[in-house]
C-alpha positions as CSV (number, residue, x, y, z in Angstrom):
1,X,81.5,94.8,149.7
2,X,80.8,94.1,146.1
3,X,79.9,97.1,144.0
4,X,76.8,97.1,141.8
5,X,76.0,99.3,138.8
6,X,72.2,99.6,137.8
7,X,71.5,100.3,134.1
8,X,68.0,101.3,132.9
9,X,66.5,104.0,130.8
10,X,63.5,104.4,133.2
11,X,64.3,106.7,136.1
12,X,61.7,105.1,138.4
13,X,63.4,101.8,138.0
14,X,66.8,103.3,138.7
15,X,65.5,104.7,141.9
16,X,63.3,101.8,142.9
17,X,66.1,99.3,142.6
18,X,67.6,100.9,145.6
19,X,64.7,99.8,147.7
20,X,63.9,96.4,146.4
21,X,66.3,94.7,148.8
22,X,68.8,95.5,151.4
23,X,71.9,95.4,149.3
24,X,74.3,95.8,152.2
25,X,73.2,92.8,154.0
26,X,73.6,90.8,150.8
27,X,77.3,91.9,150.7
28,X,76.9,94.5,148.0
29,X,76.3,98.2,147.5
30,X,75.0,100.3,144.6
31,X,78.1,102.2,143.4
32,X,76.3,104.0,140.5
33,X,73.7,104.0,137.8
34,X,73.4,104.7,134.1
35,X,70.5,105.3,131.7
36,X,72.0,103.5,128.7
37,X,74.8,101.0,127.7
38,X,77.2,103.8,126.5
39,X,77.1,105.6,129.8
40,X,77.4,102.3,131.7
41,X,80.5,101.2,129.6
42,X,82.3,104.4,130.6
43,X,81.7,103.8,134.2
44,X,82.9,100.2,133.9
45,X,86.1,101.5,132.2
46,X,86.7,104.1,135.0
47,X,85.5,102.3,138.0
48,X,85.7,99.0,139.8
49,X,82.3,97.4,139.4
50,X,81.6,93.7,140.2
51,X,78.0,93.3,139.2
52,X,75.9,95.0,136.6
53,X,72.1,94.8,136.7
54,X,70.9,96.0,133.3
55,X,67.8,96.4,131.2
56,X,68.1,94.6,128.0
57,X,66.2,97.0,125.8
58,X,67.4,100.7,125.8
59,X,68.0,103.5,123.3
60,X,71.4,103.9,121.8
61,X,73.6,101.1,123.2
62,X,71.3,98.4,124.6
63,X,72.0,95.8,127.2
64,X,73.1,93.2,124.7
65,X,75.9,95.5,123.2
66,X,76.9,96.5,126.7
67,X,77.5,93.0,127.7
68,X,79.4,92.2,124.4
69,X,81.6,95.2,124.6
70,X,82.4,94.6,128.3
71,X,83.3,90.9,127.6
72,X,85.3,91.7,124.5
73,X,87.4,94.1,126.7
74,X,88.1,91.4,129.2
75,X,86.2,93.0,132.0
76,X,85.6,90.6,134.9
77,X,82.0,91.7,135.5
78,X,78.9,89.7,136.3
79,X,75.7,90.6,134.5
80,X,72.1,90.2,135.6
81,X,69.6,91.0,132.9
82,X,66.2,92.6,133.3
83,X,63.7,91.9,130.6
84,X,60.0,92.1,129.6
85,X,57.9,89.2,128.6
86,X,58.1,90.1,124.9
87,X,62.0,90.2,124.8
88,X,62.7,86.5,125.0
89,X,64.7,86.4,121.8
90,X,67.0,89.1,123.1
91,X,67.3,87.2,126.4
92,X,68.5,84.1,124.5
93,X,71.2,86.1,123.0
94,X,72.3,87.5,126.3
95,X,72.6,83.9,127.8
96,X,75.1,83.2,125.1
97,X,77.4,85.8,126.6
98,X,77.2,84.1,130.0
99,X,74.9,86.3,132.0
100,X,74.2,85.1,135.6
101,X,70.4,85.2,135.2
102,X,67.5,87.2,133.6
103,X,64.7,88.6,135.7
104,X,61.3,89.5,134.4
105,X,59.7,92.9,135.1
106,X,58.1,93.7,137.4
107,X,61.0,92.6,139.6
108,X,60.4,90.1,142.4
109,X,62.4,90.8,145.7
110,X,63.0,87.1,146.4
111,X,64.3,86.4,142.9
112,X,66.6,89.3,142.9
113,X,67.9,88.4,146.3
114,X,68.5,84.7,145.3
115,X,70.3,85.7,142.0
116,X,72.4,88.3,143.9
117,X,73.5,85.8,146.5
118,X,74.4,83.2,144.0
119,X,76.4,85.8,142.0
120,X,78.3,86.9,145.0
121,X,79.0,83.3,145.8
122,X,80.6,82.9,142.4
123,X,82.6,85.9,142.8
124,X,83.8,84.7,146.2
125,X,84.9,81.4,144.5
126,X,86.8,83.1,141.8
127,X,88.5,85.3,144.3
128,X,89.7,82.4,146.3
129,X,91.0,80.6,143.3
130,X,93.5,83.4,142.7
131,X,94.0,84.4,146.3
132,X,97.6,83.3,146.5
133,X,98.4,86.0,144.0
134,X,96.9,88.8,146.0
135,X,98.2,90.8,148.8
136,X,95.2,90.0,151.0
137,X,96.3,86.4,151.5
138,X,97.0,86.9,155.2
139,X,93.7,88.5,155.8
140,X,91.8,85.7,154.2
141,X,93.8,83.1,156.1
142,X,93.0,84.8,159.4
143,X,89.3,84.9,158.4
144,X,89.3,81.1,157.7
145,X,91.3,80.3,160.9
146,X,88.8,82.3,163.0
147,X,85.8,80.7,161.4
148,X,87.6,77.2,162.0
149,X,88.1,77.9,165.7
150,X,84.7,79.4,166.3
151,X,82.9,76.6,164.4
152,X,81.4,78.9,161.7
153,X,82.7,77.2,158.6
154,X,81.5,74.0,156.9
155,X,83.9,71.0,156.6
156,X,83.9,71.1,152.8
157,X,84.8,74.7,152.6
158,X,87.5,74.3,155.3
159,X,89.2,71.4,153.6
160,X,89.1,73.0,150.2
161,X,90.6,76.4,151.4
162,X,93.0,74.8,153.9
163,X,95.0,73.4,150.9
164,X,95.9,76.7,149.3
165,X,96.1,78.5,152.6
166,X,98.7,76.0,153.9
167,X,96.6,75.1,156.9
168,X,97.5,71.5,158.2
169,X,94.3,69.5,159.0
170,X,96.2,66.2,159.3
171,X,97.7,66.6,162.8
172,X,96.9,64.1,165.6
173,X,95.7,66.8,168.0
174,X,95.0,70.5,168.4
175,X,94.7,72.9,171.3
176,X,93.3,76.5,171.0
177,X,94.0,79.5,173.3
178,X,92.9,83.0,173.8
179,X,94.8,86.1,175.1
180,X,93.0,88.6,177.2
181,X,93.9,91.6,179.2
182,X,94.5,90.7,182.9
183,X,92.5,92.5,185.6
184,X,95.5,94.7,186.4
185,X,95.5,96.0,182.9
186,X,91.7,96.7,182.7
187,X,91.1,99.3,185.2
188,X,88.9,102.4,184.8
189,X,91.8,104.3,183.0
190,X,92.8,101.6,180.8
191,X,92.0,101.5,177.0
192,X,91.3,97.8,177.5
193,X,88.5,98.3,180.2
194,X,85.2,96.5,179.7
195,X,85.3,96.0,175.9
196,X,88.9,95.6,174.7
197,X,89.8,97.7,171.7
198,X,92.9,95.9,170.6
199,X,93.7,97.5,167.2
200,X,97.5,97.5,166.4
201,X,98.2,96.3,169.9
202,X,96.9,92.7,169.0
203,X,99.4,92.5,166.2
204,X,102.2,93.6,168.6
205,X,101.2,91.0,171.1
206,X,101.1,88.2,168.4
207,X,104.5,89.2,167.1
208,X,106.0,89.0,170.5
209,X,104.3,85.6,171.2
210,X,105.4,84.3,167.9
211,X,109.0,85.2,168.5
212,X,108.8,83.6,171.9
213,X,107.0,80.3,170.9
214,X,108.9,79.8,167.7
215,X,108.0,76.6,165.9
216,X,106.7,74.7,168.9
217,X,103.6,72.9,168.3
218,X,103.3,74.4,164.8
219,X,101.6,77.4,166.6
220,X,99.3,79.6,164.5
221,X,98.8,83.0,165.8
222,X,96.0,85.3,164.5
223,X,93.4,88.0,165.4
224,X,89.6,87.4,165.7
225,X,87.1,89.7,164.3
226,X,87.3,92.2,167.2
227,X,91.2,91.9,167.2
228,X,91.4,89.6,170.2
229,X,94.6,87.5,169.8
230,X,94.3,83.8,169.3
231,X,96.7,80.8,169.4
232,X,96.2,77.4,167.8
233,X,98.6,74.6,168.5
234,X,98.8,71.5,166.3
235,X,100.8,68.3,167.1
236,X,101.7,65.2,165.3
237,X,102.0,62.4,167.7
238,X,101.3,62.6,171.4
239,X,104.9,62.1,172.2
240,X,105.6,65.6,171.0
241,X,103.4,67.1,173.7
242,X,105.3,68.5,176.5
243,X,102.9,70.4,178.9
244,X,105.8,71.6,181.0
245,X,107.6,73.2,178.0
246,X,104.3,74.7,176.8
247,X,103.7,76.2,180.3
248,X,107.1,77.7,180.2
249,X,106.7,79.2,176.7
250,X,103.3,80.7,177.6
251,X,104.7,82.1,180.7
252,X,107.6,83.6,178.7
253,X,105.1,85.2,176.4
254,X,103.2,86.9,179.3
255,X,106.7,88.2,180.7
256,X,107.9,89.4,177.3
257,X,104.6,91.2,176.5
258,X,104.9,93.0,179.9
259,X,108.5,93.8,179.3
260,X,108.2,95.0,175.7
261,X,104.6,96.3,175.5
262,X,104.1,97.3,179.2
263,X,100.9,95.2,179.2
264,X,99.7,92.5,181.6
265,X,98.0,89.7,179.7
266,X,96.4,86.3,180.6
267,X,96.6,83.3,178.2
268,X,93.9,80.6,178.6
269,X,94.0,77.2,176.9
270,X,91.2,74.9,176.0
271,X,91.5,71.2,176.1
272,X,93.3,69.1,173.6
273,X,91.1,67.6,170.9
274,X,92.0,64.8,168.6
275,X,90.4,65.9,165.4
276,X,90.5,69.1,163.4
277,X,86.6,69.2,163.3
278,X,86.7,69.6,167.1
279,X,89.0,72.5,167.3
280,X,86.0,74.9,168.0
281,X,85.4,72.9,171.3
282,X,88.9,73.6,172.4
283,X,88.5,77.3,171.6
284,X,85.1,77.6,173.2
285,X,86.5,76.2,176.5
286,X,89.4,78.6,176.4
287,X,87.0,81.5,175.9
288,X,84.6,80.3,178.6
289,X,87.5,80.3,181.2
290,X,87.7,84.0,180.6
291,X,83.9,84.6,180.0
292,X,84.6,86.1,176.7
293,X,81.3,85.6,175.1
294,X,82.3,83.4,172.2
295,X,79.8,83.4,169.3
296,X,78.0,80.1,169.1
297,X,76.2,78.1,166.5
298,X,72.7,79.2,167.9
299,X,71.2,75.7,168.1
300,X,69.3,74.5,171.1
301,X,72.3,73.7,173.1
302,X,73.9,77.0,173.2
303,X,73.0,80.5,174.3
304,X,72.6,83.3,171.8
305,X,75.5,85.7,171.4
306,X,75.1,88.6,173.8
307,X,75.6,91.1,171.1
308,X,72.5,89.9,169.2
309,X,70.4,90.3,172.3
310,X,71.6,93.8,172.6
311,X,70.9,94.4,168.9
312,X,67.4,93.2,169.2
313,X,66.8,95.3,172.3
314,X,68.2,98.3,170.5
315,X,65.9,97.8,167.4
316,X,62.9,97.5,169.7
317,X,63.8,100.8,171.4
318,X,65.1,102.8,168.3
319,X,63.1,101.4,165.4
320,X,61.9,104.9,164.6
321,X,65.4,106.0,163.8
322,X,67.4,105.4,160.5
323,X,69.6,102.3,161.0
324,X,71.3,99.7,159.0
325,X,73.7,96.8,159.5
326,X,76.6,99.2,159.0
327,X,75.5,101.6,161.6
328,X,74.7,98.8,164.1
329,X,78.1,97.1,163.4
330,X,79.9,100.4,164.1
331,X,78.0,100.8,167.4
332,X,78.4,97.2,168.6
333,X,82.0,96.9,167.2
334,X,81.3,94.1,164.8
335,X,82.1,93.5,161.1
336,X,78.8,94.3,159.3
337,X,78.7,91.0,157.3
338,X,79.5,88.9,160.4
339,X,76.8,90.6,162.4
340,X,74.3,89.9,159.7
341,X,75.1,86.2,159.8
342,X,74.8,86.1,163.7
343,X,71.5,87.9,163.5
344,X,70.2,85.5,160.9
345,X,71.3,82.5,162.9
346,X,69.8,83.9,166.2
347,X,66.4,85.2,164.8
348,X,65.8,83.1,161.7
349,X,65.5,86.0,159.5
350,X,67.6,88.8,158.0
351,X,68.1,92.1,159.7
352,X,66.2,94.1,157.2
353,X,63.2,91.8,157.4
354,X,63.1,91.8,161.3
355,X,63.4,95.6,161.4
356,X,60.5,95.9,158.9
357,X,58.4,93.6,160.9
358,X,59.0,95.5,164.0
359,X,58.0,98.8,162.3
360,X,54.9,97.3,160.7
361,X,53.8,96.0,164.0
362,X,54.2,99.4,165.5
363,X,52.4,101.0,162.6
364,X,49.4,98.7,163.1
365,X,49.0,99.9,166.7
366,X,49.1,103.6,165.5
367,X,46.6,102.8,162.8
368,X,44.3,101.2,165.3
369,X,44.7,103.6,168.2
370,X,45.2,106.9,166.7
371,X,43.7,109.3,164.0
372,X,47.1,109.7,162.3
373,X,47.3,109.4,158.4
374,X,49.2,106.7,156.8
375,X,51.9,109.0,155.6
376,X,52.5,110.4,159.2
377,X,52.6,106.9,160.6
378,X,55.1,105.8,158.0
379,X,57.6,108.6,159.2
380,X,56.7,107.8,162.8
381,X,57.7,104.3,162.6
382,X,60.9,104.9,160.6
383,X,60.0,104.8,156.9
384,X,61.3,107.7,155.0
385,X,59.5,106.6,151.8
386,X,55.7,106.4,152.2
387,X,55.2,104.2,149.1
388,X,57.8,101.7,150.4
389,X,56.0,101.7,153.7
390,X,52.8,100.8,152.0
391,X,54.4,98.1,150.0
392,X,56.0,96.5,152.9
393,X,52.8,96.8,155.0
394,X,50.9,95.0,152.2
395,X,53.5,92.3,152.0
396,X,53.4,91.5,155.6
397,X,49.6,91.9,156.2
398,X,48.1,91.2,152.8
399,X,46.3,94.6,152.9
400,X,47.3,98.2,152.6
401,X,47.5,100.6,155.5
402,X,44.3,102.5,154.6
403,X,42.3,99.3,154.4
404,X,43.8,98.1,157.6
405,X,42.7,101.3,159.3
406,X,39.1,100.8,158.0
407,X,39.1,97.4,159.7
408,X,39.3,95.2,156.7
409,X,42.8,93.9,157.5
410,X,42.6,93.7,161.2
411,X,42.8,89.9,161.1
412,X,45.8,89.7,158.8
413,X,49.5,90.4,159.2
414,X,52.6,89.3,161.0
415,X,53.0,88.0,164.4
416,X,54.1,90.3,167.2
417,X,57.8,91.1,167.3
418,X,58.0,93.5,170.2
419,X,59.7,92.7,173.6
420,X,57.4,89.8,174.3
421,X,57.1,88.6,170.6
422,X,57.9,85.2,169.2
423,X,61.1,86.2,167.6
424,X,62.8,87.5,170.8
425,X,61.3,84.6,172.7
426,X,63.0,82.2,170.2
427,X,66.5,83.6,171.0
428,X,68.1,81.5,173.8
429,X,69.3,83.6,176.6
C-alpha cells in the first residue's frame, strides 16, 4: 500500500481529500497531512512517503519550494500538484521539476483517480526495475507465478518480468498441479476443515516436496494468495517426460509429508499444455478436479468467483454498516487489492462505487416511503458524513436528496442494485 501525504493550507481541503476517492482500493492510503511546505518536508525526512498531493500556493514554504527541496535531497517521491486557474505560471515551473500532474481546483474525482493510478503504475514499474536488489524478490516472484497460472497477467507483463525473475517461458510443455488436504485431514476437528488456513504449513509442505522432487521437470513450487501450495513443471522435449517417474515422485511427496508433517494431502495435476500462454488451462483443470473454486477471468464462458457472489450478498445485507475492502478481505480471507480486482471484473465497477449505488438506492426508498430527514437517512444507509451523502446522491441521480423527496428527482438516478438488480444479475453463477 503506497503512502500519501496531503499538503494544503486550507483545513477543509485537507479533510475533504480523504473522501474524494477511496484511496485504499486504488492501492494507497493517506499517511499524513501538512498545512505548509516546511511541515511537509519534515514529514518526508522522517517517514516513508511515496506520493505527495500538494497545493502550489501556501504561506511560508510553498509547493514549488517543497518539490525543489525534496528533489535536491534525492527523495524518491512522486508529486501531484493542486492549483487554481490563476496560478499557471507557477504550474509551469512545477512541471520543470518533474511532477506527475497538476489538478485544478475544485478537484474532480475522476481526474484524481486517473492521476493516482498512473502514478502508482509508475511506482510499480520503478520497483520492478530494482527488485533483484531487494529482499522481497521471492514474494514478487510468487505473485507473478500465481498470476501466471491463474491467467491474471498480460503476456507483455509476464514476458518482461519473467526475464529478471528467472522464469523460463521457452520450454516445450508445462503441467500445473495443486496440493490440497485429503478428506482424512479435513474432519470437524481439523484446522484445515472447510476453508484451509495454510499459513506456515504451506511452506513446510513445499519444502518437503521440493526436497523430494529435486530438479525433475524444473519444478517450481510456490503458494497462492490463500497459501494453497502449487506446483508447476516445465519440460524441454517430450522425451524428457516420464509419467511413471512423475507419479512415483508425487507419491513420495504424499508419503514424506505424512511422515514429517503428520498430514494427509492430495496432489492433483492438470493436463500437459504446449505453450506457456496456456498454463492457466492446466492449473484450472487441476483445481476443478478438487472443486477448489479457482478465480476465473469473468468473461461469458466462466462462472464468477464464489467469493464475489458472497461479497455482493454481504453488501446487500450489511450496507448500513461501515465496511471497506480491507474489512471485507479480512472477513473473506483475501488480499485486499486482489479482492478489489476480482470485484471489478465481476461487477464492472469498483467496490466503493457499487457500495455507494446500493446505499443511494436504499436511501431513495426511504425518501419516498418515510418521513425521515435527509440527515437521518444518510446515517440509516451507512453514510457517516451527511454532506458526502448529499454529494454522492447528486452524482448518481442528478438531484439532491431534498429535491428528490419533493418529487423533482423521482425520474432520475441509478439503476436498481438490490438482490434483483442489474449488477448482480450480470454476475454469472
